[in-house]
PAVOSE-974281 format. One record per residue: x, y, z of N, C-alpha, C in turn; residue number from 1. Coordinates in Angstrom, 3 decimals, decimal comma. Layout:
REM PAVOSE-974281
       nu       nv       nw      cau      cav      caw       cu       cv       cw   i
        X        Y        Z        X        Y        Z        X        Y        Z NUM
...
This chain:
REM PAVOSE-974281
       nu       nv       nw      cau      cav      caw       cu       cv       cw   i
   24,302   -5,284    6,284   23,344   -4,752    5,039   23,378   -3,360    5,645   1
   23,311   -2,110    4,555   22,945   -0,923    4,607   21,533   -0,716    4,550   2
   20,607   -0,287    5,350   19,184   -0,129    5,300   18,718    1,303    6,000   3
   17,571    1,898    5,582   17,291    2,952    5,839   17,105    3,029    7,494   4
   17,621    3,846    8,140   17,538    4,025    9,619   16,273    3,588   10,217   5
   16,749    2,917   11,444   15,445    2,498   12,003   15,058    3,483   13,136   6
   15,785    4,406   13,474   15,154    5,418   14,303   14,125    6,056   14,026   7
   13,175    6,207   14,521   11,753    6,991   14,316   11,343    6,407   13,165   8
   11,453    5,279   12,553   10,769    4,823   11,466    9,304    4,699   11,928   9
    8,322    4,950   11,183    6,885    4,424   11,187    7,077    2,664   10,841  10
    6,196    2,326   11,840    6,134    0,498   11,972    5,006    0,288   11,399  11
    4,888   -0,640   10,376    4,043   -1,265    9,722    2,958   -1,947   10,861  12
    1,558   -2,028   10,756    0,688   -2,297   11,768   -0,220   -3,710   10,746  13
    0,296   -4,919   11,313   -0,449   -5,888   10,441   -1,822   -6,038   10,711  14
   -2,630   -6,493    9,722   -4,195   -6,560    9,711   -4,435   -8,207    9,444  15
   -5,373   -8,267    9,378   -5,722   -9,672    9,117   -5,598   -9,918    7,697  16
   -5,883   -9,192    6,788   -5,375   -9,325    5,448   -3,984   -9,458    5,121  17
   -2,911   -8,767    6,024   -1,712   -8,708    5,592   -0,793   -9,475    6,425  18
   -1,613  -10,397    7,839   -0,811  -11,181    8,671    0,118  -12,391    8,097  19
   -0,365  -13,196    6,758    0,447  -13,978    6,359    1,732  -13,031    5,528  20
    1,678  -11,894    5,082    2,730  -11,168    4,422    3,843  -10,957    5,665  21
    3,365  -10,595    6,503    4,216  -10,202    8,072    4,711  -11,360    8,344  22
    3,930  -12,397    8,626    4,545  -13,957    8,854    5,746  -14,535    8,103  23
    5,596  -13,913    6,562    6,720  -14,835    5,798    7,640  -14,037    5,977  24
    7,838  -12,746    6,127    8,831  -11,755    6,049    9,829  -11,887    7,097  25
    8,881  -12,367    8,551   10,033  -12,965    9,554   10,587  -14,059    9,396  26
   10,323  -15,033    8,520   11,160  -15,962    8,267   11,830  -16,260    6,677  27
   11,968  -15,002    6,194   12,867  -14,654    5,304   11,988  -15,034    3,806  28
   10,718  -15,033    3,709    9,812  -15,273    2,794    8,981  -14,197    2,149  29
    8,931  -13,654    0,989    8,159  -12,778    0,338    6,899  -13,291   -0,133  30
    5,617  -13,291    0,514    4,558  -14,142    0,256    3,705  -13,309   -0,430  31
    3,257  -13,619   -1,558    2,387  -13,316   -2,359    1,091  -13,788   -2,366  32
   -0,185  -13,520   -3,267   -1,388  -14,173   -3,029   -1,577  -14,295   -4,568  33
   -2,344  -15,430   -5,098   -2,374  -15,938   -6,110   -3,951  -16,394   -6,318  34
   -4,772  -15,825   -7,398   -6,013  -16,137   -7,765   -5,984  -17,513   -8,234  35
   -7,035  -18,422   -7,705   -6,941  -20,083   -8,394   -7,975  -19,671   -9,350  36
   -9,003  -18,561   -9,605   -9,603  -18,765  -10,781   -8,752  -18,514  -12,119  37
   -7,821  -17,348  -11,945   -7,434  -16,760  -13,268   -6,091  -16,685  -13,118  38
   -5,509  -17,236  -11,864   -4,056  -17,739  -11,779   -2,962  -16,684  -11,851  39
   -3,429  -15,426  -11,665   -2,858  -14,338  -11,298   -2,277  -13,844   -9,998  40
   -0,907  -13,944   -9,825   -0,284  -13,327   -8,544   -0,324  -11,985   -8,232  41
   -0,740  -11,685   -7,229   -0,876  -10,068   -6,869   -0,258   -9,569   -5,503  42
   -0,244   -8,256   -5,306    0,258   -7,762   -4,360   -0,164   -6,283   -4,444  43
   -0,650   -5,673   -3,541   -0,642   -5,711   -2,028   -1,505   -6,967   -1,581  44
   -1,636   -7,520   -0,282   -2,360   -8,671    0,143   -3,958   -7,726    0,010  45
   -4,793   -8,838   -0,382   -6,219   -8,187   -0,267   -6,997   -9,671   -0,258  46
   -8,174   -9,740    0,191   -9,075  -10,992    0,387   -9,737  -11,529   -1,478  47
   -9,621  -10,555   -2,285  -10,069  -11,219   -3,690   -9,033  -10,363   -4,505  48
   -9,362  -11,131   -5,552   -8,321  -10,856   -6,753   -8,523   -9,709   -7,588  49
   -7,575   -8,555   -7,524   -7,484   -7,427   -8,387   -7,936   -7,356   -9,782  50
   -7,914   -8,570  -10,460   -8,219   -8,847  -11,793   -9,701   -9,414  -11,909  51
   -9,972  -10,116  -11,361  -11,388  -11,016  -11,783  -12,286  -10,691  -10,406  52
  -11,813  -10,452   -9,321  -12,630  -10,381   -8,261  -12,839  -11,471   -7,391  53
  -12,001  -12,882   -7,527  -12,642  -13,858   -7,312  -11,976  -14,241   -5,533  54
  -12,467  -14,748   -5,141  -12,265  -14,763   -3,785  -11,490  -16,145   -3,131  55
  -11,549  -16,835   -4,461  -10,552  -18,208   -3,880   -9,207  -17,827   -4,294  56
   -8,463  -17,773   -3,518   -6,849  -17,397   -3,487   -5,978  -18,260   -2,529  57
   -4,706  -18,188   -2,810   -4,098  -18,997   -2,288   -2,449  -18,073   -2,207  58
   -2,181  -18,580   -1,019   -0,502  -17,859   -0,620    0,497  -18,632   -1,112  59
    1,493  -17,797   -1,753    2,591  -18,465   -2,779    3,841  -17,615   -2,194  60
    5,082  -18,242   -1,995    6,218  -17,840   -1,621    6,849  -17,534   -3,079  61
    7,184  -16,112   -3,151    7,999  -15,367   -4,499    9,161  -15,945   -4,620  62
    9,845  -15,582   -5,802   11,357  -16,050   -5,885   12,150  -15,119   -5,375  63
   11,797  -13,879   -5,068   12,634  -12,785   -4,245   13,507  -12,287   -5,529  64
   13,425  -12,720   -6,780   13,829  -11,921   -7,753   12,869  -10,705   -8,346  65
   13,775   -9,638   -8,618   13,121   -8,533   -9,080   13,649   -7,763  -10,479  66
   13,057   -6,651  -10,802   13,923   -5,725  -11,662   13,471   -4,361  -11,288  67
   14,052   -3,363  -11,409   14,106   -1,916  -10,907   13,133   -1,317  -11,980  68
   11,633   -0,892  -11,829   11,084   -0,579  -12,802   10,810    1,125  -12,703  69
   11,070    1,826  -11,891   11,391    3,311  -11,541   11,627    3,574  -10,432  70
   12,055    4,795   -9,930   12,817    5,164   -8,762   12,673    6,687   -8,641  71
   12,545    7,239   -7,640   13,016    8,411   -7,117   14,081    8,699   -6,092  72
   14,984    9,508   -6,417   16,014    9,550   -5,009   15,504   10,979   -4,130  73
   15,237   10,597   -3,312   15,028   11,769   -2,382   16,316   12,184   -1,534  74
   16,247   13,312   -1,607   17,496   14,295   -0,909   16,752   14,650    0,557  75
   15,789   14,802    0,954   14,773   15,544    1,649   14,873   14,162    3,291  76
   15,020   14,745    4,109   15,105   13,530    5,267   13,343   13,345    5,728  77
   13,313   11,989    5,994   11,950   11,991    6,759   11,932   10,743    7,724  78
   11,135   10,748    8,730   11,703    9,579    9,626   12,118    8,311    9,189  79
   13,132    7,981    9,896   13,536    6,884    9,375   14,773    6,538    8,235  80
   14,626    7,786    7,431   15,475    7,735    6,310   16,441    8,812    6,204  81
   17,746    8,619    6,172   18,675    9,656    5,846   19,151    9,630    4,420  82
   18,877   11,204    4,031   18,953   11,274    2,659   20,556   10,805    2,090  83
   20,826   10,702    0,953   19,531   10,401   -0,190   19,276    8,854    0,086  84
   18,047    8,635   -0,395   17,658    7,511   -0,287   16,715    7,105   -1,499  85
   16,498    5,881   -1,968   15,805    5,845   -3,306   14,100    5,039   -2,885  86
   13,546    5,878   -3,410   11,828    5,100   -3,168   11,878    4,612   -4,602  87
   11,675    3,309   -4,802   11,759    2,152   -6,049   10,521    1,609   -6,107  88
   10,007    1,620   -7,292    9,206    0,612   -7,882    9,748   -0,577   -8,200  89
    9,414   -1,784   -8,000   10,195   -2,985   -8,517    9,044   -3,813   -8,833  90
    9,713   -4,829  -10,023    8,697   -5,649  -10,647    8,949   -6,970  -10,376  91
    8,530   -7,645   -9,663    8,614   -9,331   -9,067    8,878  -10,093  -10,465  92
    9,690  -10,840  -10,185    9,647  -11,746  -11,181    8,208  -12,573  -11,679  93
    7,263  -12,661  -10,575    6,127  -13,551  -10,748    5,099  -12,184  -11,497  94
    5,437  -11,132  -11,610    4,697  -10,075  -12,126    4,000   -8,951  -11,398  95
    3,737   -9,180  -10,107    3,290   -8,003   -9,679    4,676   -6,950   -9,114  96
    3,858   -5,463   -8,785    4,773   -4,579   -8,611    4,857   -4,071   -7,126  97
    5,748   -3,862   -6,465    5,797   -3,626   -5,280    6,681   -1,923   -4,755  98
    6,555   -1,276   -4,171    6,958    0,103   -3,459    8,091   -0,662   -2,513  99
    9,343   -0,055   -2,657   10,157   -0,722   -1,492   11,528    0,617   -1,815 100
   12,449   -0,135   -0,831   13,795    0,710   -1,126   14,929   -0,086   -1,418 101
   15,878    0,200   -2,152   16,898   -0,363   -2,646   17,965   -0,179   -1,745 102
   18,859   -0,985   -1,349   20,035   -1,116   -0,258   21,234   -1,588   -0,666 103
   22,195   -1,536   -0,169   23,693   -1,891   -0,522   24,332   -1,409   -1,706 104
   23,733   -0,504   -1,647   24,585    0,357   -3,182   24,202    1,632   -2,958 105
   25,065    2,572   -3,706   24,887    3,964   -3,898   23,794    4,561   -4,180 106
   23,227    5,308   -3,647   21,755    5,943   -3,822   21,876    7,112   -5,024 107
   22,561    6,341   -6,425   22,822    7,551   -7,513   22,140    7,161   -8,791 108
   22,164    7,868   -9,612   21,409    7,632  -10,890   22,369    6,681  -11,792 109
   23,674    6,919  -11,309   24,747    5,937  -11,798   24,692    4,510  -11,731 110
   24,037    4,473  -10,059   24,050    2,848   -9,782   22,399    2,405   -9,870 111
   21,712    2,988   -9,977   20,108    2,584  -10,001   19,931    2,769  -11,594 112
   20,386    1,608  -11,974   19,823    1,530  -13,522   18,695    1,083  -13,922 113
   17,479    1,594  -14,613   16,300    0,513  -14,907   16,571   -0,946  -15,470 114
   15,655   -1,583  -14,833   15,469   -3,196  -15,386   16,864   -3,611  -14,824 115
   17,711   -3,217  -13,997   18,849   -4,018  -13,285   18,116   -4,832  -12,292 116
   18,792   -5,959  -12,283   18,698   -7,288  -11,581   18,405   -7,036   -9,929 117
   17,594   -7,134   -9,194   17,309   -7,403   -7,528   17,355   -8,438   -7,152 118
   17,400   -8,631   -6,027   16,829   -9,653   -5,074   16,663   -8,971   -3,864 119
   15,653   -9,980   -3,083   15,045   -9,398   -1,590   16,059   -9,585   -0,773 120
   16,049   -8,936    0,435   16,999   -9,047    1,703   15,754   -8,671    2,749 121
   16,166   -9,125    3,897   14,815   -8,671    4,852   15,954   -8,239    6,066 122
   15,476   -7,062    6,891   15,898   -6,464    8,377   14,411   -6,123    9,014 123
   14,973   -7,083   10,272   14,311   -7,255   11,429   14,012   -5,369   12,200 124
   12,804   -5,151   11,973   12,777   -3,955   12,488   11,846   -4,152   14,099 125
   11,414   -4,697   14,251   10,693   -5,380   15,724   10,573   -6,679   15,742 126
   10,362   -7,122   16,756   10,359   -8,728   17,069    8,932   -9,115   15,938 127
    8,283   -8,521   15,633    6,889   -8,521   14,834    7,096   -8,294   13,527 128
    7,832   -7,388   13,219    7,856   -6,700   11,710    9,380   -6,987   11,323 129
    9,614   -7,481   10,019   10,757   -7,700    9,311   10,419   -7,139    8,124 130
   11,228   -5,956    7,579   10,741   -5,623    6,357   11,651   -5,961    5,064 131
   10,759   -6,044    4,177   11,527   -6,357    2,660   12,573   -5,374    2,004 132
   13,590   -5,498    1,633   13,837   -4,444    0,880   14,447   -5,356   -0,042 133
   15,279   -4,597   -1,221   16,067   -5,399   -2,421   17,267   -4,489   -2,550 134
   18,140   -5,369   -3,119   19,424   -5,174   -3,637   19,836   -5,690   -4,648 135
   21,028   -4,715   -5,281   21,642   -5,442   -6,664   21,482   -6,933   -6,702 136
   21,117   -7,825   -7,728   21,387   -9,172   -7,453   22,962   -9,478   -8,119 137
   23,920   -9,943   -7,454   25,225  -10,030   -8,203   25,718  -11,350   -9,064 138
   24,292  -11,916   -9,163   24,565  -13,202  -10,241   24,769  -12,777  -11,770 139
């Protein structure tokens, strides 16, 4: 898998609110939270529902399927990224959106088509942190 360079990449720091997410990525799961009051899945992790404010939430494993909602291709170097690289907003099949990188394809407007089907893939950054990326879904 071609992923952004790990050299000098900022490493996320898990918090009590995000620990379930990082534990999931280590075992190849993309975990979301779902509000038990209004049944809405959400991301990023937080201890309450962003829709209704309910605090009765559960952890669910997402399908890993998504579509490309928007993106920008950066041609500027950044720590851990060799240009060009896409900064993408994807919409998960379950509804929430998240920022990520698209991997395993050319970082060009011809390849990165809005609404293209994507699937999650994981890359270990450290023993504690595995990052979720998305790649074109070949199905």
